C-alpha positions in Angstrom: 0.0 0.0 0.0 1.0 3.6 -0.4 2.5 5.1 2.7 0.3 8.0 3.7 3.0 10.6 4.3 3.3 14.2 3.1 5.8 13.2 0.5 6.9 15.6 -2.2 4.6 15.4 -5.2 6.0 14.9 -8.6 6.2 18.1 -10.6 4.5 18.2 -14.0 7.8 19.0 -15.7 9.9 16.3 -13.8 11.6 14.0 -16.3 10.8 10.3 -16.6 13.3 7.6 -16.0 13.4 6.8 -19.7 14.0 10.4 -20.6 17.2 10.7 -18.6 18.5 7.2 -19.6 17.8 5.4 -16.3 17.2 1.7 -16.8 14.7 -0.1 -14.7 17.4 -2.2 -12.9 19.2 1.1 -12.0 16.0 2.6 -10.5 15.5 -0.6 -8.4 19.2 -0.4 -7.3 18.8 3.2 -6.3 15.6 2.4 -4.3 17.5 -0.4 -2.6 20.2 1.9 -1.6 17.7 4.5 -0.4 15.8 2.0 1.8 19.1 0.5 3.0 20.2 4.0 4.0 17.0 4.5 6.0 17.2 1.2 7.9 20.9 1.5 8.6 20.2 4.9 10.2 17.4 3.4 12.3 19.7 0.7 13.5 22.5 3.2 14.2 20.2 5.0 16.6 19.3 1.8 18.3 22.9 0.8 18.6 23.7 4.1 20.1 21.0 3.6 22.8 22.4 0.2 23.5 25.9 1.6 23.9 27.2 -0.4 20.9 27.0 2.4 18.2 28.9 5.6 18.3 27.9 7.6 15.2 24.4 8.8 14.4 24.6 11.6 12.0 21.5 11.1 9.9 21.2 10.7 6.1 17.4 10.5 6.1 15.9 12.9 3.6 18.8 12.6 1.2 18.3 8.9 0.2 17.7 9.9 -3.5 21.3 11.0 -3.8 21.8 7.4 -4.7 21.4 8.8 -8.2 24.8 10.4 -7.9 26.3 6.9 -7.5 24.5 5.8 -10.7 25.8 8.7 -12.7 29.4 8.6 -11.7 31.8 6.0 -13.0 33.0 3.5 -10.4 36.6 4.5 -11.2 35.8 8.2 -10.6 37.4 9.5 -7.4 34.8 10.3 -4.7 34.9 11.8 -1.2 31.4 11.9 0.3 29.8 14.0 3.0 28.7 11.8 5.9 25.0 12.2 5.0 25.5 10.8 1.5 25.4 7.2 2.5 23.1 6.2 -0.4 25.7 7.4 -2.9 28.3 5.3 -1.2 26.1 2.2 -1.1 25.4 2.5 -4.9 29.1 2.7 -5.6 29.8 -0.3 -3.5 27.0 -2.3 -5.1 28.1 -1.3 -8.6 31.7 -2.3 -7.7 30.5 -5.9 -7.0 29.6 -6.0 -3.3 26.5 -7.8 -2.2 23.9 -5.8 -0.3 24.6 -8.0 2.7 28.3 -7.3 2.6 27.8 -3.6 2.0 25.4 -3.3 5.0 27.7 -5.3 7.2 30.6 -3.0 6.3 28.5 0.1 7.2 27.3 -1.5 10.5 31.0 -2.2 11.4 31.6 1.5 10.8 28.8 2.6 13.1 29.8 0.1 15.8 33.5 0.9 15.4 34.5 -2.7 14.7 38.1 -3.4 14.0 36.9 -5.4 11.0 35.5 -2.3 9.3 37.3 -2.4 6.0 37.2 1.4 5.7 38.4 2.7 9.0 39.5 -0.4 10.9 37.5 0.7 14.0 39.2 4.1 14.2 36.3 6.3 13.0 33.0 5.9 11.1 33.8 6.6 7.5 32.1 6.2 4.1 33.9 4.5 1.2 35.9 1.3 1.0 36.4 1.2 -2.8 39.7 1.7 -4.5 38.6 5.1 -5.7 36.8 6.2 -2.5 38.6 8.7 -0.3 37.7 9.0 3.4 36.3 12.2 4.8 36.9 13.5 8.4 34.2 15.3 10.4 35.9 18.7 9.8 33.1 20.4 7.7 34.4 20.9 4.2 38.0 19.6 4.7 37.4 17.1 2.0 37.2 19.8 -0.7 40.8 21.0 -1.2 42.2 17.4 -1.5 39.5 16.7 -4.1 40.8 19.6 -6.2 44.3 18.1 -5.8 43.1 14.7 -6.9 41.4 16.2 -10.0 44.5 18.1 -11.0 46.8 15.3 -9.9 45.2 12.5 -11.9 45.4 14.6 -15.1 49.0 15.6 -14.3 49.9 11.9 -13.7 48.4 11.0 -17.0 50.3 13.9 -18.7 53.6 12.6 -17.2 52.7 9.1 -18.4 53.4 7.4 -15.0 53.6 3.7 -15.3 51.1 2.9 -12.5 48.8 5.8 -11.9 46.3 5.3 -9.0 43.4 6.9 -10.9 42.3 6.6 -14.5 43.5 9.5 -16.7 40.0 10.4 -17.8 38.4 10.0 -14.4 36.9 13.0 -12.5 37.0 13.9 -8.8 33.7 14.2 -7.1 33.3 15.7 -3.6 30.1 16.4 -1.7 29.3 18.8 1.1 26.2 20.1 2.8 24.8 23.6 2.2 26.3 25.0 5.4 29.8 23.9 4.4 29.9 26.3 1.5 30.7 29.0 4.1 33.7 27.1 5.4 37.2 28.3 4.5 38.1 24.8 3.2 35.4 25.0 0.6 36.1 28.6 -0.4 39.8 27.7 -0.7 39.0 24.7 -2.9 36.7 26.5 -5.2 39.2 29.3 -5.6 42.0 26.9 -6.4 39.8 25.0 -8.9 38.8 28.2 -10.7 42.4 29.5 -10.6 43.5 26.3 -12.3 40.8 26.7 -15.0 41.9 30.3 -15.5 45.4 29.1 -16.0 44.2 26.4 -18.5 45.3 23.6 -16.2 43.2 20.5 -16.2 41.1 20.1 -13.1 38.0 18.0 -13.6 36.3 18.3 -10.1 32.6 18.3 -9.4 31.4 19.9 -6.2 28.2 18.3 -5.1 26.1 20.4 -2.6 23.0 19.0 -0.9 20.7 21.8 0.4 18.4 20.8 3.2 18.0 24.3 4.4 19.7 23.9 7.7 23.2 23.5 9.1 22.7 21.7 12.4 20.7 24.6 14.0 21.5 27.5 11.6 18.8 27.9 8.9 19.9 28.5 5.4 17.3 31.2 4.6 18.0 31.0 0.9 21.7 31.8 1.3 22.9 28.9 -1.0 21.1 30.1 -4.1 22.5 33.6 -3.8 26.0 32.1 -3.0 26.0 30.0 -6.1 24.8 32.9 -8.3 27.2 35.5 -6.9 30.3 33.7 -5.9 31.1 30.9 -8.3 32.7 31.4 -11.7 32.2 27.8 -12.7 29.0 26.4 -14.2 26.3 25.3 -11.7 24.1 22.3 -12.5 20.9 22.0 -10.4 18.5 19.3 -9.5 15.5 18.7 -7.3 17.0 16.4 -4.6 13.6 14.8 -4.2 13.6 13.4 -7.8 15.8 10.5 -8.6 15.7 11.2 -12.4 16.7 14.8 -11.9 19.6 13.9 -9.5 20.8 11.3 -12.0 20.4 13.6 -15.0 22.1 16.7 -13.5 25.0 14.6 -12.1 25.5 12.9 -15.5 25.7 16.3 -17.2 28.0 17.8 -14.6 30.3 14.7 -14.8 30.4 14.9 -18.6 31.2 18.6 -18.5 34.1 18.1 -16.0 35.4 15.0 -17.8 35.4 16.4 -21.3 36.6 19.9 -20.5 38.9 19.1 -17.6 37.2 21.9 -15.7 35.5 22.4 -12.4 31.7 22.4 -12.0 29.2 22.7 -9.2 26.1 20.6 -8.7 23.4 21.7 -6.3 20.6 19.4 -5.0 17.8 21.6 -3.7 14.6 21.1 -1.8 15.9 18.4 0.6 14.4 17.9 4.0 16.4 16.8 7.0 14.4 14.2 8.9 15.0 13.2 12.5 17.6 15.9 13.2 21.3 16.2 12.6 22.2 13.3 14.9 20.9 11.4 18.0 22.5 14.1 20.2 20.7 16.9 18.3 18.3 19.0 20.4 15.9 20.0 17.7 13.4 21.4 20.1 15.9 24.1 21.1 15.7 25.7 17.7 12.7 24.2 15.9 9.0 24.3 16.9 7.1 21.1 17.4 5.2 21.8 14.2 8.4 22.2 12.2 9.9 19.0 13.6 6.7 17.1 12.8 6.5 18.6 9.3 10.1 17.5 8.5 9.5 14.0 9.7 6.4 13.7 7.6 8.2 14.6 4.3 9.5 11.4 2.8 11.2 11.8 -0.6 12.0 8.1 -0.7 8.3 7.1 -0.3 7.4 9.5 -3.1 10.1 8.0 -5.4 8.7 4.6 -4.6 5.3 5.8 -5.9 6.9 7.1 -9.1 8.6 3.8 -9.6 5.4 1.9 -9.2 3.6 4.3 -11.5 6.3 3.8 -14.1 6.0 0.0 -14.0 9.5 -0.4 -12.6 8.2 -2.3 -9.5 5.2 -2.9 -7.3 4.2 -1.9 -3.8 4.3 -5.5 -2.8 7.8 -6.0 -4.1 8.9 -2.8 -2.4 7.3 -3.8 1.0 8.9 -7.2 0.8 12.3 -5.7 -0.1 12.1 -3.1 2.7 11.4 -5.8 5.3 14.3 -7.9 3.9 16.7 -4.9 4.1 15.5 -4.1 7.6 16.3 -7.7 8.6 19.7 -7.5 6.9 20.4 -4.3 8.8 19.5 -5.8 12.2 21.6 -8.9 11.4 24.5 -6.7 10.4 24.4 -4.6 13.5 24.0 -7.7 15.7 27.2 -9.2 14.1 29.2 -5.9 14.1 28.3 -5.3 17.8 29.9 -8.6 18.7 33.1 -7.9 16.8 36.2 -6.6 18.6 36.8 -2.9 19.1 40.2 -1.1 19.4 41.8 -2.1 22.7 45.5 -1.8 22.0 47.6 1.4 22.3 50.4 -0.3 20.4 48.1 -0.8 17.4 47.1 2.9 17.4 50.7 4.0 17.5 51.7 1.5 14.8 49.1 2.8 12.4 49.9 6.5 12.7 52.2 6.0 9.7 53.4 3.6 7.2 56.4 1.3 8.3 59.8 2.9 8.1 61.8 1.8 5.1 65.2 0.4 6.3 68.2 2.3 5.2 69.7 -0.7 3.3 66.5 -1.0 1.2 66.8 2.7 0.4 70.4 2.2 -0.7 69.6 -0.9 -2.7 66.8 0.8 -4.6 69.0 3.7 -5.7 69.3 4.0 -9.4 73.1 4.6 -9.7 72.7 7.2 -12.4 75.1 10.1 -12.9 74.9 12.8 -10.2 73.8 16.3 -11.4 77.2 17.5 -9.9 79.7 17.7 -12.7 82.2 20.0 -11.3 84.9 19.3 -8.7 83.9 18.3 -5.2 84.6 21.7 -3.8 82.8 22.6 -0.5 79.5 24.2 -1.0 77.0 26.1 1.2 73.8 24.5 2.3 71.5 26.2 -0.2 73.6 25.0 -3.2 73.5 21.5 -1.9 69.7 21.7 -1.4 69.1 22.8 -5.0 71.4 20.0 -6.3 69.7 17.4 -4.1 66.3 18.4 -5.3 67.4 18.2 -8.9 68.8 14.8 -8.2 65.5 13.5 -6.8 63.5 15.0 -9.7 65.8 13.1 -12.1 65.5 9.9 -10.1 61.8 9.8 -9.6 59.4 10.6 -12.5 56.4 10.8 -10.1 58.1 13.5 -8.0 56.6 17.0 -8.2 57.5 20.2 -6.4 54.8 22.7 -5.6 54.7 25.9 -3.6 54.5 29.7 -3.9 57.0 31.5 -6.1 59.0 28.4 -6.6 59.3 28.6 -10.4 61.7 31.5 -10.3 63.7 30.0 -7.5 61.7 30.8 -4.4 62.3 33.3 -1.6 65.8 31.8 -0.9 66.7 30.6 -4.4 66.5 27.0 -3.4 64.6 26.0 -6.5 66.5 28.2 -8.9 66.6 26.7 -12.4 64.5 23.6 -11.6 61.3 24.8 -13.4 63.3 25.3 -16.6 64.6 21.7 -16.4 61.4 20.0 -15.2 58.5 22.1 -16.4 55.1 21.5 -14.8 56.7 19.2 -12.2 58.0 22.4 -10.5 54.9 24.6 -10.2 53.7 27.8 -8.6 50.4 27.8 -6.6 48.5 30.9 -5.5 49.3 32.1 -2.0 46.9 30.0 0.0 48.4 27.3 2.2 45.0 25.6 2.7 44.7 25.1 -1.0 48.4 24.2 -1.3 48.4 21.6 1.4 45.1 20.2 0.2 46.5 19.9 -3.3 49.5 18.0 -1.9 47.1 15.5 -0.3 45.2 15.1 -3.5 48.4 14.8 -5.6 49.6 12.0 -3.3 46.3 10.2 -3.5 46.5 10.4 -7.3 49.8 8.7 -7.4 52.2 11.6 -7.4 55.0 12.1 -4.9 54.7 15.8 -3.8 57.3 18.0 -2.2 55.3 21.0 -1.0 57.2 24.1 0.0 55.8 26.3 2.8 57.5 29.7 2.2 57.8 30.5 5.9 57.4 28.3 9.0 54.7 30.6 10.4 52.6 30.2 7.2 52.0 26.5 7.9 49.5 27.8 10.5 47.4 29.2 7.6 47.0 25.7 6.2 47.0 24.0 9.6 44.0 21.8 9.2 45.1 20.4 5.8 48.5 19.8 7.3 47.0 17.8 10.2 44.7 15.9 7.8 47.7 14.9 5.7 49.3 13.5 8.8 46.3 11.7 10.3 45.1 10.1 7.0 47.1 7.0 7.4 45.7 6.4 10.9 42.2 7.4 9.9 42.1 4.9 7.1 43.9 2.1 9.0 46.9 2.4 6.7 44.9 2.1 3.5 45.0 5.8 2.3 48.5 7.2 3.2 49.4 10.6 1.9 53.1 10.2 1.4 54.8 13.6 0.9 57.6 15.9 1.9 56.7 19.2 3.5 59.6 21.6 3.0 59.3 24.1 5.8 61.6 27.1 5.3 61.8 30.5 6.9 62.6 28.8 10.3 64.5 30.1 13.3 67.2 32.7 13.5 67.2 35.9 11.4 66.9 39.6 11.7 64.6 40.2 8.7 60.8 39.6 8.7 60.3 39.4 12.5 58.3 36.7 14.1 56.3 35.9 11.0 59.4 35.0 8.9 61.7 33.7 11.7 59.2 31.4 13.4 60.7 28.9 15.8 57.9 26.6 16.9 57.1 23.3 15.3 54.1 21.0 15.2 54.8 17.4 15.9 51.6 15.4 15.6 51.8 11.6 15.8 52.6 10.1 12.4 54.8 13.0 11.2 58.6 12.6 10.7 60.4 15.8 11.4 64.1 16.4 10.6 66.3 19.5 10.6 69.8 19.3 9.0 72.6 21.6 9.8 74.8 21.4 6.6 74.6 20.7 2.9 76.1 17.2 2.9 73.8 16.0 5.5 70.8 17.6 3.7 71.6 15.8 0.5 72.2 12.4 2.2 69.1 12.9 4.3 66.9 14.0 1.4 67.5 10.7 -0.3 66.2 8.9 2.8 63.4 11.3 3.3 62.0 11.0 -0.2 62.2 7.2 0.0 60.1 7.3 3.2 57.6 9.7 1.5 57.4 7.3 -1.4 56.5 4.6 1.0 53.5 6.7 2.3 55.1 8.5 5.2 54.6 12.3 5.8 57.9 14.0 6.4 58.5 17.6 7.4 61.9 18.8 6.4 62.8 22.0 8.3 65.3 24.5 6.9 67.2 27.0 9.0 67.3 30.3 7.1 70.4 31.4 8.9 72.4 28.4 7.6 71.4 28.6 3.9 74.4 30.6 2.9 76.6 30.2 5.9 80.3 29.6 5.0 82.2 30.0 8.3 82.0 28.8 11.9 84.9 30.9 13.2 86.3 33.9 11.4 86.8 33.0 7.7 87.5 29.3 8.2 85.0 28.0 5.6 84.1 25.3 8.1 80.4 25.2 7.4 80.6 24.4 3.7 80.6 20.7 2.6 81.5 18.8 -0.5 78.3 17.4 -2.2 78.0 13.6 -1.7 77.9 12.5 -5.3 77.3 8.8 -4.6 73.5 8.4 -4.5 73.9 5.4 -2.3 75.3 7.7 0.4 72.2 8.0 2.5 71.6 9.4 6.0 69.0 7.6 8.1 66.9 9.2 10.9 68.8 7.3 13.6 72.2 8.7 12.7 74.0 11.3 14.9 77.1 13.2 14.0 79.6 13.9 16.8 81.9 16.9 17.0 84.8 16.7 19.4 86.2 14.2 21.8 85.7 13.4 25.5 83.0 12.1 27.8 82.5 14.9 30.3 79.6 16.6 28.6 77.4 16.0 25.6 75.5 18.9 24.0 72.7 17.7 21.8 71.2 20.0 19.1 70.1 20.4 15.5 69.9 22.9 12.7 71.1 26.4 13.8 71.8 25.0 17.3 74.8 22.9 16.0 77.1 25.8 15.1 75.8 27.7 18.1 76.8 24.8 20.3 80.2 24.5 18.7 80.9 28.1 19.4 79.7 27.6 23.0 82.0 24.6 23.3 85.1 26.7 22.4 84.1 29.4 25.0 83.5 26.7 27.7 87.1 25.6 27.2 88.6 29.1 26.8 86.6 30.9 29.5 85.7 28.2 32.0 88.4 25.5 31.4 85.8 22.9 30.6 87.2 20.1 28.4 85.9 16.8 27.1 82.8 18.4 25.5 81.2 16.8 22.5 78.5 18.3 20.3 75.9 15.8 18.9 74.1 16.9 15.7 70.8 15.0 15.9 68.5 16.1 13.1 65.6 13.8 13.9 63.1 15.7 16.1 60.0 13.5 16.0 61.6 10.6 17.9 64.8 9.7 19.7 67.6 8.8 17.3 68.9 5.4 18.3 72.5 6.4 18.0 71.8 9.2 20.5 70.2 6.7 22.9 73.2 4.4 22.5 75.9 7.0 23.3 74.2 8.8 26.2 75.5 6.4 28.9 79.1 7.3 28.0 78.7 10.9 29.2 78.7 12.3 32.7 76.3 15.1 31.8 74.2 16.2 28.9 72.6 19.5 27.7 69.8 19.5 25.2 70.0 22.8 23.2 66.8 23.4 21.4 66.3 26.3 18.9 62.5 26.2 19.4 60.7 28.2 22.0 60.7 26.8 25.5 57.4 24.9 26.0 57.1 24.2 22.3 60.5 22.6 21.8 60.7 19.0 20.3 63.6 17.9 22.5 61.2 18.0 25.5 59.5 14.9 24.0 62.8 13.2 23.4 63.8 13.9 27.0 60.6 12.2 28.3 61.3 9.1 26.1 64.9 8.9 27.2 63.8 9.2 30.9 61.2 6.4 30.4 64.0 4.2 29.0 66.3 5.2 31.9 68.9 6.5 29.6 69.4 10.0 30.9 72.4 10.6 33.1 71.8 12.0 36.6 73.1 15.4 35.5 71.2 17.0 32.6 69.7 20.3 31.5 67.5 21.5 28.8 67.8 25.0 27.3 65.7 26.5 24.6 64.7 29.8 22.9 62.8 32.4 24.9 59.1 31.7 25.1 58.2 35.0 23.4 57.8 36.3 19.9 60.7 37.4 17.7 61.1 41.1 17.1 62.0 42.6 13.8 65.7 43.5 13.4 66.9 41.6 16.4 67.9 38.0 17.5 67.5 38.6 21.2 64.9 35.9 21.6 66.7 33.0 19.8 68.9 30.4 21.4 72.4 31.7 21.9 75.8 30.6 23.1 75.2 32.1 26.6 72.1 29.9 27.0 74.1 26.8 26.2 77.0 27.7 28.4 74.7 28.4 31.4 73.1 25.0 30.9 76.4 23.3 30.6 77.8 24.8 33.7 74.7 24.0 35.7 74.8 20.4 34.4 78.4 20.0 35.4 78.0 21.2 39.0 
């Protein structure tokens, strides 16, 4: 029988299934996905009440977005808003999963089962297919990487990579809710996509926007229509979200436009009604009247589409009722099974999955293509900047999938590190507009499309501008249980000591989230050897932040005019520096000073003064570039020394060596006498280096440790 609900009536001008090219079996598949979406949500609410389910954001009212899954190709990249479950189900079914398996996978996500094939029990996520990309709960943070995937898949095809992860003629589809168009992530993504179109770069991305007129409690009040008309320079395709044929038709046209033109397009689904609130925790009665809540619950687009299907001879009410009951039972069985499956209980497992496994040094050496070095002149000592440029050129020669992106990098960058590389490698060394959210998001998408990006952040402080995309790049391996790593190198420059630019160009604080490798080299030879190792780790899926000390880029001398801070370039590509390696300067066992980057020459000058001014001998300086963990060589040599000083160039309270000290203490490797010194916990004034770590800080720490 027909369900007596206030379902949207079919408009007189609504197209028929046949008119838009929908086959009867596709309509039935979409209705299956819509009903499965509804019953899965019902069971998620029940599981939540039972204490077995932990995610209840509701897709009800948007079931007919199953038409999107019919219109897209299975090999199109997709990152779906958490309400667009029906789209995800159609993609899974079209890819060959049974409904039983698809529903069990979703139940596992809701119940946070470790057997969930998408998130492994870490979070409730949509996807699971080879071209599905997981979405966090951070509003529109899925949008910038989607632009990167669109541009990246076309660039990978242009470069003729042997094993691209996405088809060269695929598109990138990303969906958001109407409230998310206000989010900075979405605005950044749209701007970057339109910028690429303006520059004639291929970027076939489709922004799907579902408009149910409310963002949790904030009513839309018609904002989206005006936004689409006033703000977007790309075409906008529109569909009534309550009509399967319109959803399918508009999506098909939008996808064709993006695919054929390699250009961005928006796709708006209007007229949707949010049923049963945002989530189980939503207090609708705080911002909606009882009448509004009842009216929303009574509107059932899925029921109306069932009537259309029956009227079109696609199915019968009896068949639909039987199928609904069958799907409801499948959902109950799926949740019963998922609730009994194990949940995350091991801290070790969580730590292990924060990043891909580290590639052993010997494997890196063995994989080196022993091609000629870009260095053709004599092995004269060079400054750090020269070695960096040469090392980047070496890696671009070695790896055809490697790309270098940033702001002002084509002409050489702010510090001339990339000088000449664009002329040699073309689009593989490319400028992006000055928006770190778009830049970091594009790096994520490039990595997911099969490229290996090195993304340059012009100044360390500017990383804050793209902070969320930075953290999403790092967390993606853990979030996807190791299935969707975003291997990349983040080249962070404009770090630490300098008199120009003030705090915003001489920033000396670092973010060290779990899963991020952080290294900071002090000289050119170590940088070149280290970059070989770093890029190999990124190629294996790890995210590595390579921190460059501005004050060292062109440093030649340690004392007077001795030329002691220049190094010959290591021409042997098999000469690799692993994270665990530490370089020692000096002899003795009285005191060890541990530092990195700018801190190393500062510590060496402090060592001379300790001997000349205080008669302290037997001081050794350890150059330990790894900041995200304890280098094993450092751990091994600590017991030899009577005292140790950790000299950190970052601000006190935000200094990475603090974490190393804790780990060493836990392993009972710290000597009884130790001190930690760091830069002043303040902001760096323009034209002065008063707040940075200096020789006096290290000397004071050393004398205190030796008492």
